[in-house]
C-alpha positions as CSV (number, residue, x, y, z in Angstrom):
1,X,1.6,4.1,-14.8
2,X,-0.6,7.1,-12.7
3,X,0.9,8.9,-10.0
4,X,-1.5,9.5,-7.0
5,X,-0.4,12.4,-5.3
6,X,-2.2,16.2,-5.0
7,X,-0.6,19.1,-3.7
8,X,-1.1,22.9,-4.5
9,X,-0.9,26.4,-2.5
10,X,-0.2,29.7,-3.0
11,X,2.0,31.9,-1.4
12,X,2.2,36.0,-1.1
13,X,5.1,37.9,-0.2
14,X,6.0,38.6,3.4
15,X,5.1,35.5,5.3
16,X,7.8,33.3,3.8
17,X,8.8,31.9,7.4
18,X,5.4,31.7,8.7
19,X,4.9,28.5,10.7
20,X,1.9,26.8,11.2
21,X,1.8,23.8,13.8
22,X,0.7,20.5,12.5
23,X,0.5,17.0,13.9
24,X,1.5,15.5,10.4
25,X,3.2,18.7,8.7
26,X,6.5,17.0,7.9
27,X,4.9,13.9,5.6
28,X,2.5,16.7,4.0
29,X,5.0,19.1,3.3
30,X,7.0,17.0,1.2
31,X,4.3,14.4,-0.3
32,X,6.2,11.6,-1.8
33,X,5.0,10.6,-5.4
34,X,3.9,7.1,-5.3
35,X,3.6,5.0,-8.7
36,X,0.4,2.8,-9.1
37,X,0.2,0.2,-11.7
38,X,-3.0,-0.1,-14.0
39,X,-3.8,-3.5,-12.9
40,X,-4.3,-1.7,-9.2
41,X,-6.2,1.3,-10.5
42,X,-8.4,-1.0,-12.5
43,X,-10.0,-2.5,-9.6
44,X,-10.9,0.7,-7.7
45,X,-14.4,2.0,-8.0
46,X,-13.9,5.1,-5.8
47,X,-17.1,4.6,-4.3
48,X,-16.6,2.1,-1.3
49,X,-14.0,0.7,1.0
50,X,-14.9,-3.0,0.3
51,X,-13.2,-3.1,-3.3
52,X,-10.6,-5.9,-3.9
53,X,-7.2,-4.5,-2.5
54,X,-8.7,-1.8,-0.2
55,X,-9.3,-2.9,3.5
56,X,-9.3,0.1,5.4
57,X,-8.3,3.8,5.5
58,X,-7.2,6.9,7.3
59,X,-8.2,10.3,6.6
60,X,-6.7,13.0,8.4
61,X,-8.0,16.6,8.3
62,X,-6.2,19.8,9.5
63,X,-6.9,23.5,9.1
64,X,-5.2,26.7,10.8
65,X,-5.6,30.4,10.5
66,X,-2.8,32.6,12.3
67,X,-4.1,36.3,12.5
68,X,-1.5,39.1,12.8
69,X,-2.2,40.3,16.5
70,X,-1.5,36.7,17.6
71,X,-5.2,35.4,17.7
72,X,-5.8,31.9,15.7
73,X,-8.3,29.1,15.1
74,X,-8.0,25.5,14.2
75,X,-9.6,22.4,13.5
76,X,-8.5,18.7,13.1
77,X,-10.1,15.5,12.3
78,X,-9.0,11.9,11.8
79,X,-11.5,9.0,10.6
80,X,-10.1,5.3,10.8
81,X,-11.9,2.8,9.1
82,X,-10.6,-1.2,9.3
83,X,-11.9,-4.3,8.1
84,X,-12.8,-7.1,10.8
85,X,-14.4,-10.6,10.6
86,X,-17.8,-9.3,10.7
87,X,-17.7,-6.1,8.8
88,X,-15.9,-2.7,9.2
89,X,-15.0,-0.7,12.3
90,X,-14.4,3.3,12.6
91,X,-12.7,5.2,14.9
92,X,-13.1,9.0,15.0
93,X,-11.3,12.2,16.5
94,X,-12.2,15.6,16.5
95,X,-11.2,19.0,17.8
96,X,-11.7,22.7,17.4
97,X,-9.7,25.5,19.0
98,X,-10.2,29.2,19.0
99,X,-7.3,31.1,20.6
100,X,-8.5,34.9,21.1
101,X,-6.8,38.0,23.1
102,X,-8.3,39.0,26.1
103,X,-7.7,41.8,28.6
104,X,-6.7,41.7,32.4
105,X,-10.5,41.4,33.3
106,X,-10.9,38.4,30.7
107,X,-12.8,40.2,28.3
108,X,-12.4,39.7,24.5
109,X,-10.2,42.1,22.9
110,X,-11.5,43.9,19.6
111,X,-9.6,42.8,16.9
112,X,-11.6,44.7,14.1
113,X,-8.8,47.2,14.1
114,X,-7.0,49.0,11.1
115,X,-3.2,49.9,10.6
116,X,-0.5,47.6,11.3
117,X,-2.4,44.7,12.5
118,X,-5.2,45.3,9.6
119,X,-7.5,42.1,9.7
120,X,-9.6,43.5,7.1
121,X,-8.5,44.5,3.4
122,X,-10.0,48.1,3.5
123,X,-13.6,46.6,2.9
124,X,-12.1,44.0,0.2
125,X,-14.4,40.9,-0.2
126,X,-13.7,37.4,-2.2
127,X,-16.9,35.5,-3.8
128,X,-17.6,33.1,-6.1
129,X,-14.9,30.2,-4.8
130,X,-17.5,28.4,-2.7
131,X,-19.5,27.6,-6.0
132,X,-16.9,25.4,-7.7
133,X,-18.0,22.1,-8.1
134,X,-15.6,19.2,-9.3
135,X,-16.0,15.4,-9.4
136,X,-12.5,14.7,-7.8
137,X,-10.6,17.1,-6.0
138,X,-10.9,20.9,-6.3
139,X,-8.4,23.7,-4.5
140,X,-9.5,27.1,-4.2
141,X,-7.9,30.2,-3.1
142,X,-9.0,33.3,-3.4
143,X,-6.9,36.5,-2.0
144,X,-7.7,40.3,-1.9
145,X,-4.9,41.8,0.5
146,X,-0.9,42.1,1.0
147,X,1.3,39.9,2.7
148,X,-0.5,36.7,2.9
149,X,0.2,33.1,2.7
150,X,-2.0,30.4,2.1
151,X,-1.6,26.6,1.3
152,X,-4.1,23.9,-0.1
153,X,-2.3,20.3,0.3
154,X,-4.0,17.2,0.0
155,X,-2.0,13.6,-0.4
156,X,-3.5,10.2,-1.1
157,X,-1.1,7.1,-0.7
158,X,-1.4,3.4,-0.4
159,X,0.0,1.4,2.3
160,X,-0.2,-2.1,4.0
161,X,-1.4,-0.9,7.1
162,X,-3.5,2.1,8.6
163,X,-1.6,4.9,10.4
164,X,-3.7,7.0,12.4
165,X,-1.4,10.0,13.4
166,X,-3.1,11.0,16.5
167,X,-4.7,9.7,19.8
168,X,-8.4,9.5,18.7
169,X,-11.0,11.1,21.3
170,X,-14.0,9.5,19.9
171,X,-15.8,12.6,18.9
172,X,-17.4,12.7,15.7
173,X,-17.8,16.7,15.8
174,X,-16.2,19.8,17.5
175,X,-17.1,23.3,17.7
176,X,-15.3,26.6,19.1
177,X,-16.3,30.0,18.7
178,X,-15.0,33.6,20.1
179,X,-16.4,37.1,20.7
180,X,-14.6,38.4,17.7
181,X,-15.8,36.5,14.6
182,X,-13.7,33.7,15.3
183,X,-15.2,30.0,14.9
184,X,-13.9,26.6,14.0
185,X,-16.0,23.3,13.6
186,X,-15.5,19.8,12.0
187,X,-18.0,17.3,12.0
188,X,-18.1,13.5,10.5
189,X,-21.5,12.4,9.3
190,X,-23.2,9.8,6.8
191,X,-22.2,11.6,3.7
192,X,-18.6,12.3,4.7
193,X,-16.8,15.4,6.4
194,X,-16.9,19.0,6.6
195,X,-14.2,21.3,8.3
196,X,-14.7,25.3,8.5
197,X,-13.0,28.0,9.9
198,X,-14.3,31.5,10.2
199,X,-12.3,35.1,11.0
200,X,-12.8,38.6,10.1
201,X,-10.5,38.2,7.4
202,X,-12.4,35.3,5.6
203,X,-13.1,31.4,5.8
204,X,-10.9,28.2,5.0
205,X,-13.1,24.8,4.4
206,X,-12.4,21.5,3.5
207,X,-15.3,19.1,2.7
208,X,-15.1,15.3,1.6
209,X,-18.1,13.8,0.2
210,X,-18.9,10.1,-0.8
211,X,-22.3,8.9,-0.7
212,X,-24.6,6.6,-3.4
213,X,-26.4,9.4,-5.1
214,X,-23.4,11.5,-6.4
215,X,-20.0,11.4,-7.2
216,X,-17.3,11.3,-4.1
217,X,-15.1,14.9,-4.4
218,X,-12.7,16.2,-2.0
219,X,-12.8,20.2,-1.9
220,X,-10.5,22.8,-0.4
221,X,-11.2,26.4,-0.1
222,X,-9.4,29.3,1.1
223,X,-11.1,32.9,1.0
224,X,-8.8,35.6,2.4
225,X,-9.8,39.3,2.4
226,X,-7.3,40.8,4.8
227,X,-3.6,41.5,5.3
228,X,-0.7,39.5,7.1
229,X,-2.7,36.1,7.1
230,X,-1.2,32.8,7.4
231,X,-3.8,29.7,6.2
232,X,-3.5,26.1,5.5
233,X,-5.9,23.2,4.6
234,X,-4.0,19.9,4.6
235,X,-5.3,16.5,4.0
236,X,-4.0,13.1,4.0
237,X,-5.8,9.9,2.7
238,X,-4.2,6.6,3.7
239,X,-5.7,3.8,1.6
240,X,-5.1,0.3,3.3
241,X,-4.2,-2.5,0.9
242,X,-4.8,-6.1,1.9
243,X,-2.4,-8.8,0.8
244,X,-3.3,-10.7,-2.1
245,X,-4.0,-14.6,-1.9
246,X,-1.8,-17.1,-4.1
247,X,-5.4,-17.6,-5.9
248,X,-5.5,-13.9,-6.6
249,X,-2.0,-13.7,-7.9
250,X,-2.4,-16.7,-9.9
251,X,-5.5,-15.0,-11.6
252,X,-3.6,-12.1,-12.2
253,X,-0.7,-13.8,-13.5
254,X,-3.1,-15.6,-16.0
255,X,-5.0,-12.5,-17.1
256,X,-1.7,-10.6,-17.8
257,X,-0.5,-13.4,-20.0
258,X,-3.8,-13.3,-21.9
259,X,-3.7,-9.7,-22.4
260,X,0.0,-9.7,-23.6
261,X,-1.1,-12.5,-26.1
262,X,-3.6,-10.1,-27.8
263,X,-0.6,-8.0,-29.0
264,X,1.2,-10.8,-30.9
265,X,0.7,-10.5,-34.4
266,X,-0.9,-13.3,-36.3
C-alpha cells in the first residue's frame, strides 16, 4: 500500500499567528492521507489523463506574500479537465493581485525602508534553490532574515468527481505589478503551469511541468531575504476516477486470483 499525500513547510518564530487568506485553506491546512492500493497505482503512468481509471482532474494553485508594511501580492489559478464522449474539455481560471500602499495623491509609497518595517535583511540574499530539479515533487524554502513564516504544501487525492473550488473566469494567464518591485503572474500553457510572485524581499514560485519529452514534476520554491514576511505556496491536484465496468471488475478478480496462486506451495 502507498499513501498519496504531500505536505511540507517551514516556520520561523514571531509569525505564528499570521493568517493568509485562501479559497481552499481549510482542506490544505490538514491534508487527509488517502491509502491507494497497488492495483490502482499499477495502472497509473503519470503521463496523461487518459489512463484506465482517471477520467479528469482539477489543479488548484495559490501563492500569497504578505509584507510587514501591509502590502501583499497573490496569484491563483485553476485548471479543470474532464472527459466527454468525444474527448476532453478544459476550463481555466487565473487571477493576479498586487495590493500596494499609496499616498493621498495616489502615488506609490516607497517600501524600500529599513528599521521596523525592514523588507530587506541588511543586504542578505538567497541563491541556488531555483536550480533544484527533481522528477516528482520538490519543495525548497530558503530564508535569510528574522521572524519569517513560509509554507510549501501540495496535496494529491483521488475522488469520484471533480471539484473545482472556484468560479472559473476562463483566463489562461494573469499578470499584475506595482511601482515598488511587487509583481504576480500565473500562466497555463501546453507544457503545464507557472506561477511567480516577486517582492523586494524575494520570490515565491510554483511550477507544474508535464509533456512528452520529459518526466512530469511539481516544484514549489520560496526565497525569503527579509524580516517579518509571511509567504505560502499551496497546490491541490484532484484526480477524478471513473467507475469500473462489470468486465473490468471481473478481469481484476481473475488477475488477483492468478496472482495469489503463484504464492501457493507446490
